[in-house]
C-alpha positions in Angstrom: 16.7 55.0 -9.4 13.1 55.5 -8.6 14.0 58.8 -6.8 15.9 60.0 -9.9 12.9 59.2 -12.1 10.5 60.9 -9.8 12.8 64.0 -9.6 12.9 64.2 -13.3 9.1 63.9 -13.8 8.7 66.5 -10.9 10.8 69.0 -12.7 9.2 68.5 -16.1 5.6 67.6 -15.2 5.6 65.3 -18.2 5.3 61.6 -18.8 8.2 59.3 -20.0 6.9 60.1 -23.6 7.4 63.8 -23.1 3.7 64.6 -23.0 2.1 66.8 -20.2 0.4 64.7 -17.5 -3.3 65.6 -17.1 -4.2 66.3 -13.5 -0.5 66.5 -12.4 -1.4 69.7 -10.4 -4.7 68.3 -8.8 -4.8 68.9 -5.1 -8.0 66.7 -4.7 -9.0 63.6 -6.7 -12.2 65.3 -7.8 -10.1 68.0 -9.5 -8.8 65.5 -12.0 -10.0 66.4 -15.6 -11.5 63.7 -17.8 -8.3 62.9 -19.7 -6.7 62.2 -16.3 -9.6 59.9 -15.3 -9.4 58.1 -18.6 -5.7 57.4 -18.0 -6.6 56.3 -14.4 -9.2 53.9 -15.6 -6.9 52.4 -18.2 -4.3 51.8 -15.5 -6.9 50.3 -13.1 -7.9 47.9 -15.8 -4.2 46.9 -16.4 -3.2 46.8 -12.8 -6.3 44.7 -11.9 -4.7 41.8 -13.8 -1.1 42.6 -12.9 -1.9 42.6 -9.2 -4.1 39.5 -9.6 -7.0 41.3 -7.9 -9.5 38.5 -8.3 -7.0 35.9 -6.8 -6.3 38.3 -3.8 -10.0 38.9 -3.4 -10.6 35.0 -3.2 -7.8 34.8 -0.6 -9.4 37.7 1.5 -12.8 36.0 1.1 -11.4 32.7 2.4 -9.9 34.3 5.5 -13.0 36.4 6.0 -15.0 33.1 5.9 -12.9 31.6 8.7 -13.2 34.9 10.6 -17.0 35.2 10.2 -18.2 33.3 13.1 -15.7 34.8 15.6 -16.5 38.3 14.2 -20.2 37.5 14.6 -19.5 36.5 18.2 -17.5 39.6 18.9 -20.3 41.8 17.6 -23.1 40.0 19.4 -21.1 40.0 22.8 -20.1 43.7 22.4 -23.6 44.8 21.5 -25.0 42.6 24.1 -23.3 44.9 26.8 -26.0 47.5 26.0 -28.8 45.2 24.7 -30.2 41.9 25.6 -29.2 39.0 23.2 -32.8 38.7 21.8 -32.7 42.4 20.7 -29.3 41.8 19.1 -30.7 39.0 17.1 -33.7 41.1 15.8 -31.4 44.0 14.9 -29.0 41.7 13.1 -32.0 40.3 11.1 -32.6 43.9 9.8 -29.0 44.0 8.5 -29.2 40.5 6.9 -31.9 41.9 4.5 -29.1 43.1 2.1 -27.3 39.7 2.3 -28.2 36.9 -0.3 -31.0 34.7 1.0 -29.0 31.4 1.3 -26.0 33.2 3.0 -28.5 35.0 5.4 -29.9 31.6 6.4 -26.5 30.2 7.2 -25.5 33.4 9.1 -28.8 33.3 11.0 -28.1 29.7 12.1 -24.7 30.7 13.4 -26.2 33.8 15.0 -28.7 31.7 17.1 -25.8 29.7 18.4 -23.7 32.8 19.2 -26.6 34.6 20.9 -27.3 31.5 23.1 -23.6 31.3 24.1 -23.4 35.1 24.7 -26.4 34.9 27.0 -24.7 32.4 29.2 -21.4 34.5 29.5 -20.9 37.2 32.1 -18.0 39.1 33.8 -14.6 37.7 33.1 -15.9 34.9 31.0 -17.5 37.4 28.6 -14.3 39.4 28.4 -12.2 36.3 27.7 -14.7 35.1 25.1 -14.7 38.5 23.5 -10.9 38.6 23.3 -10.8 35.1 21.7 -13.5 36.1 19.2 -11.6 39.3 18.2 -8.3 37.2 17.9 -10.1 34.7 15.7 -11.5 37.4 13.5 -8.1 39.0 12.9 -7.3 36.7 10.0 -9.5 38.6 7.6 -7.9 42.0 8.6 -4.3 40.5 8.2 -5.3 39.2 4.7 -6.6 42.7 3.7 -3.5 44.4 5.0 -1.3 42.2 2.8 -3.6 42.7 -0.3 -3.4 46.5 0.2 0.3 46.4 0.3 0.3 44.7 -3.1 -2.1 47.3 -4.5 -0.2 50.3 -3.1 3.1 48.6 -4.2 4.6 48.6 -0.7 6.8 46.1 1.1 5.8 45.3 4.6 8.5 46.5 7.0 6.4 46.6 10.2 7.3 44.0 12.7 5.0 41.2 13.9 3.8 43.0 16.9 2.8 46.1 15.0 1.0 44.2 12.3 -0.8 42.1 14.8 -1.9 45.2 16.8 -3.0 46.8 13.5 -5.1 43.7 12.5 -6.7 43.8 16.0 -7.4 47.5 15.7 -9.1 47.0 12.3 -11.1 44.1 13.7 -12.2 46.1 16.7 -13.1 48.9 14.2 -15.2 46.5 12.2 -17.0 45.4 15.4 -17.7 49.0 16.4 -18.9 49.9 12.8 -21.3 46.9 13.0 -22.5 48.1 16.5 -23.2 51.5 15.0 -25.0 49.8 12.1 -27.1 47.7 14.6 -28.0 50.8 16.6 -29.1 52.6 13.4 -31.0 49.5 12.2 -32.7 49.4 15.5 -33.7 53.0 15.3 -34.9 52.7 11.7 -36.8 49.6 12.6 -38.6 51.5 15.4 -39.4 54.2 13.1 -40.6 51.7 10.5 -43.3 50.6 12.9 -44.9 54.1 12.4 -44.0 54.5 8.7 -47.4 52.9 7.8 -49.1 56.1 8.9 -47.4 57.8 6.0 -48.4 55.1 3.6 -46.1 53.5 1.0 -44.0 56.7 0.8 -43.0 56.4 4.5 -42.0 52.7 4.0 -39.9 53.7 1.0 -38.2 56.5 2.9 -37.3 54.2 5.7 -35.8 51.7 3.3 -33.8 54.4 1.5 -32.6 55.7 4.9 -31.4 52.2 5.7 -29.4 51.9 2.6 -27.9 55.4 3.1 -26.9 54.6 6.7 -25.4 51.3 5.5 -23.5 53.1 2.8 -22.2 55.9 5.0 -20.9 53.5 7.6 -19.3 51.3 4.9 -17.6 54.3 3.2 -16.1 55.5 6.5 -14.9 51.9 7.3 -13.3 51.5 3.9 -11.5 54.9 4.2 -10.2 53.8 7.6 -8.8 50.6 6.2 -7.3 52.3 3.2 -5.5 54.8 5.4 -4.1 52.5 8.0 -3.8 49.2 6.2 -0.8 49.6 3.8 2.7 50.1 5.0 3.2 53.7 3.8 3.1 57.3 4.8 -0.6 58.1 5.6 -2.6 59.4 2.7 -4.8 62.4 3.2 -8.5 61.6 3.7 -9.5 63.4 0.5 -7.4 61.0 -1.5 -9.2 58.1 0.1 -12.8 59.4 -0.5 -13.2 58.5 -4.2 -12.2 54.9 -3.7 -14.2 54.6 -0.5 -17.4 55.8 -2.1 -16.7 53.7 -5.3 -16.1 50.6 -3.1 -19.4 51.2 -1.3 -21.4 51.7 -4.5 -19.7 48.6 -6.0 -20.4 46.5 -2.9 -24.1 47.4 -2.7 -24.6 46.8 -6.4 -22.7 43.6 -6.3 -24.6 42.5 -3.2 -28.0 43.2 -4.8 -26.9 41.8 -8.2 -25.4 38.6 -6.7 -28.5 38.1 -4.5 -30.8 38.3 -7.5 -28.5 36.0 -9.5 -28.3 33.4 -6.6 -32.1 33.5 -6.1 -33.2 33.3 -9.7 -30.5 31.9 -11.9 -28.0 29.9 -10.0 -29.1 26.7 -8.2 -26.1 26.1 -5.9 -28.1 23.7 -3.8 -28.5 21.3 -6.8 -24.8 21.5 -7.6 -23.3 21.6 -4.1 -26.0 19.9 -2.0 -25.8 20.7 1.7 -22.9 23.0 1.0 -24.9 25.3 -1.3 -25.4 27.9 1.4 -21.7 27.8 2.3 -20.8 28.5 -1.4 -23.3 31.4 -1.6 -21.7 32.9 1.5 -18.2 32.5 0.1 -19.2 34.0 -3.3 -20.8 37.0 -1.5 -17.6 37.4 0.5 -15.6 37.2 -2.7 -17.6 39.9 -4.5 -17.5 42.1 -1.4 -13.7 41.7 -1.1 -13.3 42.5 -4.8 -15.3 45.7 -4.5 -13.1 46.8 -1.6 -9.9 46.0 -3.4 -11.1 47.8 -6.5 -11.8 50.8 -4.3 -8.2 50.7 -3.2 -7.0 50.4 -6.8 -9.0 53.5 -7.6 -7.4 55.5 -4.8 -3.9 54.3 -5.7 -4.1 55.2 -9.3 -5.8 58.6 -8.8 -3.1 59.4 -6.2 -0.4 58.4 -8.8 -1.9 60.8 -11.3 -0.9 64.0 -9.4 2.5 65.5 -8.6 1.1 67.2 -5.5 2.0 65.7 -2.1 -0.9 63.5 -1.1 0.6 62.4 2.3 -0.1 64.0 5.7 2.4 66.5 7.2 4.5 69.1 5.6 4.9 69.2 1.8 7.8 67.0 0.4 9.1 66.5 -3.1 8.5 63.5 -5.2 10.7 60.6 -4.1 10.8 61.7 -0.5 7.3 61.1 0.6 7.4 57.6 2.0 4.7 56.2 -0.3 5.1 54.7 -3.8 1.9 56.1 -5.2 2.8 59.6 -3.9 6.4 59.3 -5.1 5.8 58.2 -8.6 3.9 59.6 -11.6 2.2 57.5 -14.2 4.0 56.1 -17.2 3.2 53.6 -20.0 4.6 50.8 -17.8 1.4 50.7 -15.8 -0.8 50.4 -18.9 1.1 47.4 -20.1 3.0 46.1 -17.1 5.4 43.3 -17.3 6.7 41.4 -14.3 10.2 41.3 -15.7 10.3 45.1 -16.4 8.0 46.8 -14.1 
């Protein structure tokens, strides 16, 4: 039935109301005209509620919290192969500058413990500890995969082994991205020692470069997750770019905004006592997860707007592409979705 509807829309290029669909011939998402983006934004607003995006973000944040210490251990032990633990700690402190203060304190306490443990590991013991850390950190990746399947409206058909290996791959990718970030932070920190020669301008330039590097690494990481996470035919990189950049901007803005809010307006320590730092970390993970899922929603709906094949490989007609977002065109169902009729 879905194939029939897709074929009908493919032939007419019109919506279920008989009106032409703006952007139906767009080859890249940035080629969508404003009327197309207006329709996309309306659907994103509707589908955010329909997909229970905030609830899914809370679930991802919870599993990310459980995975945080193992992931931190994997990063420190992996980076420790090319740098001593003390250097790792200093470089991690540079990255923590963008994290809310209370959350940074909690992470730093865990970091000290992890660095101490990593310094005592060597050879086979280090390899075993690293493998255990990656396995422990896979829960967040598994939760993200499930959330992306909901957003892209796909049913998981991959077997347990494939999904486990995928979660492990995404986790290893996160570790590698963090290592690249640490190397960049170390290089920028080294340059920062000499930025004073250029005065305040040099310091500002180093700070801007730090944020740009963080944004570039985050965008690349998000695109990788969007491409390989959901159970569907691979989307072309161009159709992942808009959501990846949007997720990065949202994440950076949300991080800064929540940091200011937590430091100046919300007194979590008074409300939660000793758990205040834990709550701040959970809230930061929540807004970060929400930003990533919103980026996926942007990608999904911008992909749905066009009738051009957005998947890799040879061109295929609507209904034969192996991806719901690539196989269907927008209709009023997505603007006012109902669970009994969608």
